[in-house]
Backbone as ProteinMPNN parsed JSONL, in Angstrom:
{"seq_chain_A": "MSIIEETARIIEGLRNGDSTAQERFLRQFAPRIFQFIVRMASHEQDAEELTQDTLLRAMQQIQRFDPVQSTLQTWISRIAYRLTLNHLRNRGITFQSIDENITALTATEEAAMSQAFAEADDSRTELLQQALDQLAPDEQTLINLFYYDDLPLKEIGYIIDAPPGTIATRLHRIRRKLYYLILKLQQQ", "coords_chain_A": {"N_chain_A": [[7.951, 5.916, 86.415], [10.52, 4.599, 88.392], [12.224, 1.407, 88.613], [13.044, 0.896, 91.191], [11.343, 2.553, 92.672], [8.901, 1.403, 91.969], [9.213, -1.171, 93.037], [9.417, -0.504, 95.752], [6.822, 0.454, 96.159], [5.372, -1.889, 95.717], [6.291, -3.485, 97.844], [5.4, -1.977, 100.054], [2.637, -2.082, 99.556], [2.197, -4.863, 99.759], [2.789, -5.24, 102.434], [0.647, -3.911, 103.501], [-1.445, -5.465, 102.748], [-2.6, -5.131, 100.231], [-4.352, -6.036, 97.386], [-3.848, -5.368, 94.722], [-1.144, -4.804, 94.759], [-0.238, -7.334, 95.334], [-0.859, -8.665, 92.94], [0.797, -7.242, 91.128], [3.266, -7.883, 92.232], [3.36, -10.687, 91.831], [3.26, -10.77, 89.022], [5.633, -9.434, 88.389], [7.715, -10.914, 89.663], [7.311, -13.702, 89.463], [8.05, -14.955, 86.893], [10.954, -14.83, 86.821], [11.654, -16.157, 89.185], [10.562, -18.654, 88.705], [12.215, -19.475, 86.535], [14.679, -19.563, 87.857], [14.193, -21.615, 89.739], [13.462, -23.817, 88.097], [15.831, -24.425, 86.85], [17.214, -25.566, 88.92], [15.517, -27.63, 89.877], [14.76, -29.059, 87.645], [12.399, -30.337, 86.746], [9.487, -29.249, 85.308], [6.897, -29.219, 86.412], [7.371, -29.554, 89.172], [8.823, -27.2, 89.539], [6.895, -25.244, 89.015], [5.132, -25.607, 91.181], [6.901, -25.143, 93.325], [7.555, -22.497, 92.784], [5.119, -21.211, 93.256], [4.88, -21.794, 96.01], [7.139, -20.441, 96.971], [6.612, -17.726, 96.311], [4.25, -17.301, 97.724], [5.175, -17.711, 100.34], [7.002, -15.598, 100.461], [5.263, -13.382, 100.293], [3.843, -13.758, 102.659], [5.842, -13.394, 104.519], [6.792, -10.852, 104.173], [7.184, -8.768, 105.949], [9.589, -9.325, 107.106], [11.476, -8.694, 105.248], [14.381, -6.89, 104.498], [15.534, -4.101, 103.062], [18.109, -3.128, 103.263], [19.799, -5.265, 103.502], [19.498, -6.773, 101.126], [18.313, -6.91, 97.685], [14.853, -7.063, 96.712], [14.409, -9.077, 94.825], [16.677, -10.716, 95.236], [16.244, -11.516, 97.871], [13.87, -12.988, 97.608], [14.843, -14.964, 95.934], [16.533, -16.252, 97.682], [14.71, -17.466, 99.422], [13.497, -19.165, 97.556], [15.686, -20.783, 96.85], [16.24, -22.172, 99.257], [13.776, -23.537, 99.706], [13.703, -25.12, 97.389], [16.045, -26.683, 97.619], [15.37, -28.131, 99.938], [13.147, -29.508, 98.943], [14.365, -31.077, 96.944], [16.069, -32.642, 98.503], [14.168, -34.026, 100.016], [13.112, -35.584, 98.012], [15.041, -37.391, 97.767], [17.343, -36.774, 96.425], [20.743, -36.632, 96.356], [23.397, -34.607, 97.579], [26.504, -34.097, 96.567], [29.588, -33.225, 97.883], [32.001, -30.976, 96.534], [34.624, -32.563, 94.93], [37.342, -32.946, 96.855], [39.71, -34.076, 96.222], [40.446, -33.388, 93.727], [42.981, -32.005, 91.952], [44.64, -28.821, 91.763], [44.223, -26.865, 88.85], [46.692, -26.553, 86.398], [48.389, -23.681, 85.064], [48.543, -23.976, 82.337], [46.557, -25.903, 81.814], [44.303, -24.494, 82.647], [44.345, -22.368, 80.824], [44.017, -23.804, 78.44], [41.454, -24.867, 78.793], [39.93, -22.516, 78.971], [40.408, -21.417, 76.424], [39.36, -23.423, 74.786], [36.607, -23.297, 75.279], [36.057, -20.701, 74.738], [36.137, -20.641, 72.066], [33.772, -21.857, 71.304], [32.013, -24.498, 69.856], [29.505, -26.639, 68.421], [30.13, -29.267, 69.356], [31.802, -28.805, 71.546], [30.139, -27.282, 73.147], [28.177, -29.175, 73.673], [29.69, -31.039, 75.143], [30.313, -29.47, 77.387], [27.705, -29.059, 78.381], [26.991, -31.696, 79.037], [28.854, -32.176, 81.065], [28.056, -30.211, 82.912], [25.541, -31.234, 83.556], [26.251, -33.339, 85.157], [26.95, -32.258, 87.536], [26.145, -31.64, 90.983], [22.92, -30.443, 92.129], [23.194, -28.095, 93.754], [25.713, -27.183, 93.002], [25.298, -26.688, 90.296], [23.519, -24.604, 90.562], [25.126, -22.561, 91.652], [26.831, -22.089, 89.439], [24.91, -21.246, 87.571], [23.872, -18.906, 88.837], [26.155, -17.276, 88.933], [27.295, -17.244, 86.284], [25.164, -17.239, 84.389], [23.051, -15.659, 85.437], [24.56, -13.569, 86.184], [25.191, -12.526, 88.709], [26.655, -10.706, 91.417], [29.225, -11.889, 93.713], [28.552, -11.272, 96.362], [25.717, -11.082, 96.376], [25.059, -13.688, 95.592], [26.125, -15.028, 97.753], [24.388, -14.117, 99.743], [22.004, -15.33, 98.924], [22.574, -18.106, 99.135], [23.495, -18.24, 101.658], [26.272, -17.882, 102.458], [29.618, -16.664, 102.834], [31.105, -14.27, 100.518], [33.791, -14.966, 99.833], [33.834, -17.717, 100.248], [32.048, -18.487, 98.278], [33.518, -17.79, 95.992], [35.644, -19.607, 96.231], [34.244, -22.042, 96.029], [33.23, -21.795, 93.413], [35.634, -21.841, 91.984], [36.491, -24.451, 92.533], [34.405, -25.87, 91.367], [34.758, -25.201, 88.695], [37.21, -26.501, 88.251], [36.353, -29.107, 88.642], [34.544, -29.344, 86.514], [36.367, -29.18, 84.404], [37.809, -31.601, 84.684], [35.699, -33.398, 84.385], [35.0, -32.901, 81.754], [37.355, -33.69, 80.438], [37.226, -36.416, 81.016], [34.852, -37.104, 79.689], [35.658, -36.622, 77.066], [37.404, -38.691, 76.678], [35.838, -40.87, 76.476]], "CA_chain_A": [[8.331, 5.447, 87.728], [11.685, 3.73, 88.305], [12.056, 0.054, 89.15], [13.203, 0.993, 92.648], [10.095, 3.114, 93.208], [7.861, 0.387, 91.766], [9.447, -2.227, 94.027], [9.06, 0.054, 97.062], [5.345, 0.483, 96.217], [4.913, -3.281, 95.862], [6.585, -3.911, 99.228], [4.463, -1.279, 100.947], [1.316, -2.646, 99.308], [2.141, -6.212, 100.344], [2.761, -5.09, 103.897], [-0.684, -3.427, 103.856], [-2.45, -6.423, 102.282], [-3.209, -4.615, 99.007], [-4.438, -7.079, 96.362], [-3.207, -4.872, 93.507], [0.294, -4.994, 94.974], [0.012, -8.777, 95.206], [-0.874, -8.972, 91.503], [2.024, -6.685, 90.535], [4.352, -8.699, 92.788], [3.375, -11.962, 91.115], [3.595, -10.5, 87.619], [7.027, -9.005, 88.279], [8.718, -11.84, 90.183], [7.056, -15.116, 89.154], [8.845, -15.534, 85.797], [12.374, -15.018, 87.179], [11.755, -17.181, 90.224], [10.324, -19.931, 88.027], [13.432, -19.818, 85.798], [15.679, -19.911, 88.861], [13.858, -22.911, 90.33], [13.452, -24.899, 87.107], [17.225, -24.81, 86.607], [17.625, -26.43, 90.028], [14.637, -28.783, 90.048], [14.724, -29.742, 86.345], [11.045, -30.737, 86.355], [8.653, -28.055, 85.217], [5.771, -29.311, 87.345], [7.917, -29.245, 90.501], [9.206, -25.788, 89.545], [5.675, -24.443, 89.133], [4.659, -25.716, 92.563], [7.871, -24.459, 94.185], [7.423, -21.06, 92.53], [3.941, -20.771, 94.01], [5.224, -21.852, 97.435], [8.11, -19.38, 97.239], [5.97, -16.409, 96.263], [3.319, -17.238, 98.853], [5.972, -17.52, 101.554], [7.551, -14.235, 100.426], [4.183, -12.439, 100.642], [3.516, -13.94, 104.069], [6.966, -12.971, 105.352], [7.301, -9.585, 103.645], [7.598, -7.912, 107.076], [10.983, -9.659, 107.418], [12.376, -8.203, 104.205], [15.182, -5.728, 104.863], [16.186, -3.608, 101.841], [19.514, -2.838, 103.515], [20.54, -6.516, 103.316], [19.443, -7.289, 99.755], [17.181, -6.472, 96.869], [13.698, -7.945, 96.869], [14.654, -10.245, 93.972], [17.657, -11.578, 95.906], [15.585, -12.061, 99.061], [12.947, -14.028, 97.142], [15.68, -16.058, 95.43], [17.016, -16.997, 98.864], [13.587, -18.32, 99.836], [13.359, -20.189, 96.517], [16.836, -21.69, 96.97], [16.052, -23.05, 100.426], [12.638, -24.427, 99.459], [14.057, -26.07, 96.344], [16.988, -27.647, 98.195], [14.601, -29.024, 100.815], [12.339, -30.36, 98.063], [15.246, -32.061, 96.309], [16.516, -33.587, 99.553], [13.017, -34.877, 100.343], [12.94, -36.526, 96.906], [16.146, -38.337, 97.817], [18.48, -36.351, 95.609], [21.872, -36.389, 97.23], [24.294, -33.519, 97.229], [27.885, -34.482, 96.792], [30.458, -32.056, 97.968], [32.98, -30.897, 95.461], [35.708, -33.507, 95.189], [38.529, -32.285, 97.387], [40.898, -34.733, 95.681], [40.785, -32.815, 92.429], [44.128, -31.12, 92.129], [44.508, -27.516, 91.129], [44.568, -26.817, 87.435], [47.908, -25.811, 86.082], [48.099, -22.518, 84.219], [48.359, -24.49, 80.979], [45.228, -26.536, 81.755], [43.312, -23.413, 82.763], [44.35, -21.659, 79.539], [43.456, -24.705, 77.427], [40.014, -24.944, 79.01], [39.36, -21.22, 78.599], [40.465, -21.285, 74.969], [38.455, -24.403, 74.175], [35.219, -22.884, 75.37], [35.916, -19.387, 74.113], [35.908, -20.964, 70.658], [32.73, -22.875, 71.417], [31.262, -25.004, 68.72], [28.451, -27.54, 68.899], [30.666, -30.403, 70.114], [32.289, -28.3, 72.837], [28.956, -26.899, 73.918], [27.561, -30.434, 74.119], [30.54, -31.568, 76.221], [30.106, -28.642, 78.567], [26.374, -29.345, 78.913], [27.05, -33.023, 79.669], [29.586, -32.015, 82.323], [27.186, -29.464, 83.831], [24.475, -32.141, 83.994], [26.792, -34.256, 86.159], [27.138, -31.539, 88.791], [25.046, -31.668, 91.951], [22.055, -29.266, 91.942], [23.712, -26.879, 94.389], [26.832, -26.724, 92.181], [24.685, -26.116, 89.094], [22.93, -23.323, 90.954], [26.203, -21.57, 91.729], [27.23, -21.77, 88.067], [23.823, -20.453, 86.972], [23.793, -17.576, 89.451], [27.333, -16.48, 88.599], [27.554, -17.085, 84.854], [23.973, -16.952, 83.588], [22.333, -14.526, 86.014], [25.56, -12.519, 86.303], [25.077, -11.908, 90.027], [27.928, -10.575, 92.141], [29.438, -12.885, 94.767], [27.838, -10.858, 97.58], [24.309, -11.474, 96.252], [25.012, -15.158, 95.607], [26.352, -15.391, 99.156], [23.155, -13.879, 100.491], [21.015, -16.333, 98.528], [22.88, -19.45, 99.65], [23.936, -18.068, 103.042], [27.703, -18.141, 102.566], [30.381, -15.451, 102.533], [31.589, -14.179, 99.134], [35.039, -15.713, 99.666], [33.468, -19.129, 100.133], [31.446, -18.644, 96.949], [34.621, -17.758, 95.025], [36.35, -20.882, 96.349], [33.388, -23.095, 95.471], [33.212, -21.642, 91.958], [36.926, -22.314, 91.491], [36.474, -25.918, 92.603], [33.452, -26.372, 90.368], [35.423, -25.09, 87.383], [38.171, -27.615, 88.17], [35.566, -30.337, 88.486], [34.067, -29.342, 85.13], [37.506, -29.484, 83.538], [38.078, -33.043, 84.738], [34.548, -34.099, 83.798], [35.103, -32.757, 80.291], [38.433, -34.587, 80.02], [36.697, -37.777, 81.119], [33.884, -37.27, 78.601], [36.401, -36.672, 75.814], [38.082, -39.98, 76.598], [34.828, -41.918, 76.258]], "C_chain_A": [[9.493, 4.459, 87.569], [11.369, 2.358, 88.916], [12.151, 0.08, 90.664], [11.928, 1.526, 93.292], [8.954, 2.102, 93.096], [7.986, -0.726, 92.805], [9.069, -1.741, 95.422], [7.543, 0.102, 97.236], [4.782, -0.918, 96.405], [5.119, -3.753, 97.289], [5.6, -3.275, 100.195], [3.047, -1.839, 100.794], [1.162, -4.045, 99.893], [2.046, -6.134, 101.86], [1.394, -4.604, 104.381], [-1.796, -4.354, 103.373], [-3.181, -5.995, 101.025], [-3.182, -5.682, 97.908], [-3.814, -6.641, 95.033], [-1.693, -5.05, 93.6], [0.648, -6.469, 94.85], [0.05, -9.189, 93.734], [0.399, -8.465, 90.825], [3.246, -7.481, 90.983], [4.48, -10.01, 92.015], [3.796, -11.78, 89.661], [5.082, -10.179, 87.456], [8.011, -10.123, 88.64], [8.506, -13.31, 89.803], [7.922, -15.658, 88.013], [10.314, -15.789, 86.158], [12.547, -16.092, 88.232], [11.521, -18.554, 89.612], [11.586, -20.372, 87.286], [14.548, -20.249, 86.747], [15.434, -21.321, 89.397], [13.941, -24.036, 89.314], [14.875, -25.338, 86.767], [17.734, -25.717, 87.72], [16.837, -27.735, 90.036], [14.515, -29.635, 88.796], [13.327, -30.145, 85.874], [10.128, -29.53, 86.415], [7.502, -28.068, 86.225], [6.23, -28.995, 88.772], [8.248, -27.759, 90.604], [7.986, -24.883, 89.68], [5.163, -24.435, 90.561], [5.59, -24.969, 93.52], [7.835, -22.948, 93.993], [6.239, -20.507, 93.314], [4.24, -20.74, 95.509], [6.158, -20.708, 97.827], [7.425, -18.021, 97.308], [4.958, -16.233, 97.394], [4.08, -16.981, 100.151], [6.541, -16.102, 101.601], [6.481, -13.215, 100.813], [3.837, -12.536, 102.125], [4.599, -13.377, 104.989], [7.537, -11.614, 104.934], [7.751, -8.631, 104.761], [9.066, -8.141, 107.43], [11.974, -9.122, 106.388], [13.06, -6.928, 104.658], [15.94, -5.241, 103.623], [17.654, -3.232, 102.033], [20.362, -4.087, 103.237], [20.578, -6.981, 101.87], [18.325, -6.608, 98.983], [16.03, -7.444, 97.113], [13.885, -9.218, 96.048], [15.61, -11.226, 94.654], [17.043, -12.251, 97.125], [14.634, -13.197, 98.667], [13.737, -15.227, 96.611], [16.232, -16.898, 96.571], [15.93, -17.938, 99.366], [13.443, -19.471, 98.85], [14.467, -21.224, 96.618], [16.628, -22.678, 98.106], [14.896, -24.027, 100.222], [12.988, -25.507, 98.436], [15.05, -27.103, 96.852], [16.263, -28.637, 99.103], [13.764, -29.998, 99.992], [13.204, -31.461, 97.442], [15.745, -33.087, 97.319], [15.39, -34.544, 99.929], [12.735, -35.907, 99.256], [14.086, -37.523, 96.832], [17.324, -37.978, 96.934], [19.609, -35.979, 96.549], [22.746, -35.276, 96.679], [25.695, -33.96, 97.584], [28.714, -33.22, 96.889], [31.459, -32.114, 96.824], [34.169, -31.748, 95.85], [36.969, -32.769, 95.608], [39.803, -32.888, 96.815], [41.291, -34.199, 94.31], [41.915, -31.814, 92.658], [43.886, -29.802, 91.398], [44.906, -27.614, 89.665], [45.881, -26.059, 87.272], [47.501, -24.629, 85.209], [47.833, -22.96, 82.793], [46.976, -25.114, 80.816], [44.129, -25.479, 81.786], [43.201, -22.663, 81.431], [43.711, -22.505, 78.444], [41.942, -24.781, 77.559], [39.342, -23.637, 78.586], [39.314, -21.051, 77.09], [39.464, -22.209, 74.289], [37.017, -23.915, 74.193], [34.987, -21.462, 74.899], [35.616, -19.567, 72.631], [34.828, -22.034, 70.555], [32.118, -23.217, 70.07], [30.265, -26.005, 69.286], [29.0, -28.68, 69.748], [31.17, -29.955, 71.484], [31.121, -27.898, 73.736], [28.268, -28.137, 74.47], [28.366, -31.054, 75.257], [30.337, -30.781, 77.512], [28.753, -28.927, 79.199], [26.336, -30.702, 79.611], [27.774, -32.944, 81.013], [28.733, -31.272, 83.352], [26.079, -30.352, 84.39], [24.948, -33.105, 85.078], [27.051, -33.578, 87.506], [25.922, -31.736, 89.693], [24.204, -30.407, 91.763], [22.582, -27.986, 92.583], [24.909, -26.318, 93.616], [26.305, -26.081, 90.894], [24.111, -24.736, 89.401], [23.998, -22.235, 91.052], [26.655, -21.138, 90.342], [26.176, -20.88, 87.414], [23.771, -19.032, 87.527], [24.956, -16.688, 89.015], [27.454, -16.204, 87.106], [26.32, -16.702, 84.037], [23.195, -15.749, 84.118], [23.256, -13.336, 86.254], [25.443, -11.772, 87.64], [26.451, -11.769, 90.667], [28.0, -11.596, 93.284], [28.665, -12.544, 96.045], [26.368, -11.284, 97.526], [24.155, -12.99, 96.266], [25.186, -15.646, 97.042], [25.114, -15.199, 100.006], [22.126, -14.965, 100.191], [21.312, -17.681, 99.172], [23.445, -19.421, 101.067], [25.389, -18.493, 103.236], [28.454, -16.849, 102.236], [30.902, -15.453, 101.093], [32.883, -14.953, 98.876], [34.786, -17.202, 99.506], [32.868, -19.411, 98.768], [32.545, -18.688, 95.892], [35.389, -19.075, 95.045], [35.539, -22.013, 95.74], [33.344, -23.014, 93.944], [34.52, -22.125, 91.343], [36.957, -23.847, 91.472], [35.52, -26.528, 91.574], [34.065, -26.281, 88.974], [36.454, -26.202, 87.204], [37.437, -28.921, 87.923], [35.047, -30.443, 87.049], [35.187, -29.707, 84.159], [37.76, -30.991, 83.506], [36.918, -33.868, 84.182], [34.607, -34.046, 82.275], [36.202, -33.66, 79.747], [37.944, -36.043, 79.986], [35.713, -38.054, 79.987], [34.582, -37.369, 77.248], [37.07, -38.022, 75.597], [37.105, -41.122, 76.309], [34.55, -42.125, 74.787]], "O_chain_A": [[9.449, 3.582, 86.706], [10.383, 2.186, 89.632], [11.418, -0.636, 91.346], [11.484, 1.022, 94.324], [8.143, 1.963, 94.011], [6.99, -1.167, 93.379], [8.463, -2.485, 96.193], [7.031, -0.174, 98.321], [3.83, -1.116, 97.16], [4.223, -4.355, 97.881], [5.033, -3.953, 101.052], [2.345, -2.044, 101.784], [0.118, -4.375, 100.457], [1.3, -6.889, 102.484], [1.016, -4.849, 105.527], [-2.973, -4.055, 103.571], [-4.293, -6.463, 100.779], [-2.114, -6.173, 97.543], [-3.3, -7.481, 94.295], [-1.044, -5.41, 92.618], [1.706, -6.817, 94.325], [0.904, -9.979, 93.333], [1.009, -9.185, 90.035], [4.158, -7.722, 90.191], [5.574, -10.392, 91.598], [4.597, -12.555, 89.139], [5.711, -10.61, 86.489], [9.042, -10.264, 87.982], [9.462, -14.085, 89.827], [8.486, -16.742, 88.157], [10.856, -16.846, 85.837], [13.504, -16.864, 88.172], [12.207, -19.515, 89.962], [11.987, -21.531, 87.398], [15.277, -21.198, 86.461], [16.363, -22.123, 89.496], [14.444, -25.112, 89.635], [15.098, -26.501, 86.431], [18.602, -26.556, 87.479], [17.41, -28.814, 90.184], [14.197, -30.821, 88.886], [13.116, -30.278, 84.668], [10.012, -28.873, 87.449], [7.179, -27.039, 86.818], [5.558, -28.258, 89.494], [7.987, -27.131, 91.63], [8.036, -23.87, 90.378], [4.803, -23.385, 91.094], [5.133, -24.253, 94.412], [8.063, -22.198, 94.942], [6.343, -19.462, 93.957], [3.896, -19.778, 96.196], [5.99, -20.087, 98.876], [7.634, -17.259, 98.252], [4.827, -15.145, 97.953], [3.682, -16.142, 100.96], [6.56, -15.476, 102.66], [6.755, -12.287, 101.574], [3.569, -11.524, 102.773], [4.309, -12.936, 106.101], [8.658, -11.274, 105.312], [8.609, -7.779, 104.533], [9.717, -7.258, 107.988], [13.18, -9.102, 106.637], [12.412, -6.0, 105.141], [16.885, -5.895, 103.181], [18.369, -3.037, 101.05], [21.505, -3.978, 102.792], [21.587, -7.528, 101.427], [17.519, -5.854, 99.528], [16.232, -8.526, 97.664], [13.561, -10.312, 96.511], [15.371, -12.433, 94.644], [17.297, -13.428, 97.381], [14.602, -14.241, 99.319], [13.341, -16.374, 96.817], [16.381, -18.113, 96.44], [16.212, -19.089, 99.7], [13.285, -20.623, 99.255], [14.209, -22.42, 96.484], [16.819, -23.881, 97.934], [15.023, -25.212, 100.531], [12.614, -26.668, 98.598], [14.911, -28.287, 96.546], [16.515, -29.841, 99.043], [13.688, -31.183, 100.317], [12.816, -32.63, 97.42], [15.829, -34.276, 97.009], [15.627, -35.734, 100.137], [12.188, -36.974, 99.532], [14.113, -38.39, 95.958], [18.213, -38.803, 96.721], [19.458, -35.125, 97.423], [22.815, -35.047, 95.471], [26.026, -34.168, 98.752], [28.571, -32.286, 96.101], [31.715, -33.166, 96.24], [34.664, -31.661, 96.974], [37.582, -32.058, 94.812], [40.869, -32.28, 96.911], [42.359, -34.53, 93.796], [41.795, -30.895, 93.468], [43.023, -29.707, 90.525], [45.816, -28.359, 89.301], [46.126, -25.052, 87.937], [46.39, -24.592, 84.679], [46.987, -22.382, 82.111], [46.301, -24.888, 79.812], [43.151, -25.562, 81.044], [42.1, -22.361, 80.97], [42.955, -21.994, 77.618], [41.226, -24.761, 76.558], [38.307, -23.654, 77.921], [38.311, -20.598, 76.537], [38.799, -21.818, 73.329], [36.286, -24.103, 73.22], [33.844, -21.058, 74.682], [34.929, -18.749, 72.02], [34.966, -22.999, 69.803], [31.763, -22.348, 69.273], [30.193, -26.193, 70.501], [28.397, -29.03, 70.763], [30.98, -30.661, 72.475], [31.132, -28.153, 74.941], [27.825, -28.141, 75.619], [27.79, -31.542, 76.229], [30.208, -31.359, 78.591], [28.653, -29.029, 80.422], [25.715, -30.838, 80.665], [27.355, -33.573, 81.985], [28.69, -31.654, 84.522], [25.719, -30.237, 85.561], [24.133, -33.631, 85.836], [27.337, -34.248, 88.499], [24.812, -31.969, 89.215], [24.719, -29.396, 91.285], [22.432, -26.904, 92.015], [25.101, -25.102, 93.58], [26.813, -25.047, 90.46], [24.212, -23.816, 88.588], [23.791, -21.115, 90.584], [26.843, -19.946, 90.095], [26.509, -19.879, 86.778], [23.642, -18.069, 86.771], [24.774, -15.497, 88.758], [27.687, -15.066, 86.701], [26.425, -15.921, 83.091], [22.733, -14.915, 83.34], [22.79, -12.223, 86.498], [25.578, -10.55, 87.695], [27.316, -12.624, 90.477], [26.979, -12.096, 93.756], [28.178, -13.442, 96.731], [25.832, -11.789, 98.513], [23.228, -13.518, 96.88], [24.49, -16.557, 97.491], [24.82, -16.011, 100.883], [21.455, -15.46, 101.097], [20.408, -18.33, 99.697], [23.828, -20.457, 101.61], [25.694, -19.349, 104.067], [27.975, -16.035, 101.446], [31.118, -16.518, 100.513], [33.047, -15.536, 97.804], [35.453, -17.868, 98.715], [33.143, -20.448, 98.165], [32.508, -19.529, 94.994], [35.747, -19.601, 93.991], [36.08, -22.849, 95.017], [33.412, -24.037, 93.262], [34.509, -22.755, 90.285], [37.402, -24.453, 90.497], [35.805, -27.573, 90.989], [33.903, -27.194, 88.164], [36.56, -26.781, 86.122], [37.851, -29.736, 87.098], [35.105, -31.513, 86.442], [34.972, -30.456, 83.206], [37.907, -31.582, 82.437], [37.134, -34.919, 83.579], [34.302, -35.027, 81.596], [36.02, -34.319, 78.724], [38.221, -36.787, 79.046], [35.742, -39.131, 79.392], [34.143, -38.121, 76.378], [37.277, -38.443, 74.459], [37.522, -42.218, 75.937], [33.727, -42.967, 74.427]]}, "name": "protein", "num_of_chains": 1, "seq": "MSIIEETARIIEGLRNGDSTAQERFLRQFAPRIFQFIVRMASHEQDAEELTQDTLLRAMQQIQRFDPVQSTLQTWISRIAYRLTLNHLRNRGITFQSIDENITALTATEEAAMSQAFAEADDSRTELLQQALDQLAPDEQTLINLFYYDDLPLKEIGYIIDAPPGTIATRLHRIRRKLYYLILKLQQQ"}
């Protein structure tokens, strides 16, 4: 049975209240949703609770899922994203917008940054990780979805409720921000 057929069976089973479908749903989606959330929330205990909340909400709202708009994984990730952002805001974590004062990278700066991290060694990797840690959670999420999860802009846009062009612009600004953060870290 293909993944698409398996997912269709899970959706149908959830819509009919089938406990076997609920078990398969949890087994299939819990690990990826947990990984998605823990990268945003940073605390494993919070991520476990948010994963449970996300999956419960997804099962309760499965009637709203539309396979024409997204995959089931993307739809659940959207629920997880919103719940996690709300959780972080409730904990007092502020979200800073990307610094609009950061000027565009010159072609030389862009090439230097690309080359530096293409030839990654331990010190460069450490610098990049330190810079990533300084990003706001929503900026980190965009980086994770695009570079680590390898999702297309359309799916990322669905998850965070923004058009693909906006996602591309935000990613460009985040890369510029990372460049300047790395420069700053190198000067320390």
